[in-house]
N, C-alpha and C positions, 0 to 999 in steps of 0.2 A: 672436650679435651680432658684427659685424665690428669690427676695431680702428678707432678714430676716425682720420680723416685731417685733417691740419692744415697750413696754409700761413701763412707770415709775409709781410707786405707793408705797404702803406699803404692809406688809404681816404679817400673824400670822402663824408660822410654828413650828413643833415639835423641841424641844431642851432639852437635858438632863442637860444643864448648869444652868437652872433656876428652882427654886422650883415649879413654876407653871406648868412646863413641856412644856411650849411653849415660843417662842421668838416673841416679837412684834416689828416690824420694821416699822418706819414711812417713808413717802415720804421725800426725793428722794432716800433713801438708799435701794430700792428694784427695781428690773427690771424683767419683764417676756419677754422672747425672743422666737419667733416662727420661726423656720428655717426648711423648708420642713415639715416633720412629727415628729418633735422633739421640745419640749418646755424645756427651761431652766429657772428656777426660782432662782434668786440670791437675797438673803435677808441678807444684811450685809455680814458676812463672811460665811454664809451657802449657799450651792449650791445644787439644786435638778434638776435632769434631768428626763424627762418623754417622752415616746412614746405612741401611742394609745394602744399598747399591755399592758402597765403597768398602765393604768388609767381605773378605773371602770366607772367614770362619772365626767364630768365637768358641773357645774351648777351655776346660779346666786345666790348670797347670800347677806343678809343684816345683819350686825353686829352692832346693835345699830343704829347710824345715818350714818354709813359708808356702802358703797356698794362695791361689788367686785364679784369675782368668787371663788368657792370652787373646789378643786381637791380632789377627793376620789379615793384611790388606791384599788385594789382587796383585799389587806390585811386589809382594814379598816382605813388606814392612811388618815388623813384629813389635807389639807393645804389651806390657804386662801390668795388670792392675792387681795389687796384692790385697786380699780381703779374707776375713774369717768366715765369710758367707758366700763362697763361690757358687754353691748350688742355687741360692736365692737369686744371685745376679744373673746366672745363666738362664734360669727359668724365666725371669722378667725379660731378658733380651730376646729369647726365643719367642715369647708371646708378642713382642713388638715387631717381629718379622726378621730378626737377624739370623743368619745361618749359623747354627751351633753344632758342636760335636761333643760327644761324651768322652772322647779319647784325647789325651795330650799327645800331639804329634812330636813333641820334643824340640821345639824351635827356640828354647830359652837362649841358647848360645848364639842365635842369629838376630838379636835385637839390633835394628838399624833404622 
């Protein structure tokens, strides 16, 4: 088993607690951890766990002046992890077996 990889950053994730329908978390209150073929996205008090089987695509994204990676689930759920190292995160996720794309499909407005 390889050592877990961890990145600190921000996130925009679905949440029913806010009228906007999403929770925006700034650095350093968010972390993405890759351990074997599982990623855990912790954004403040929310925790999301993904395997390659429950991810449709991971892709680079740009949200205004911030860069990061988007996680699209087969059900159409979109989560954004904001990082200054999107290429390093995508490369590691691709090596772990997650389906990746080099193109941003523009799902930023569909976070749910």
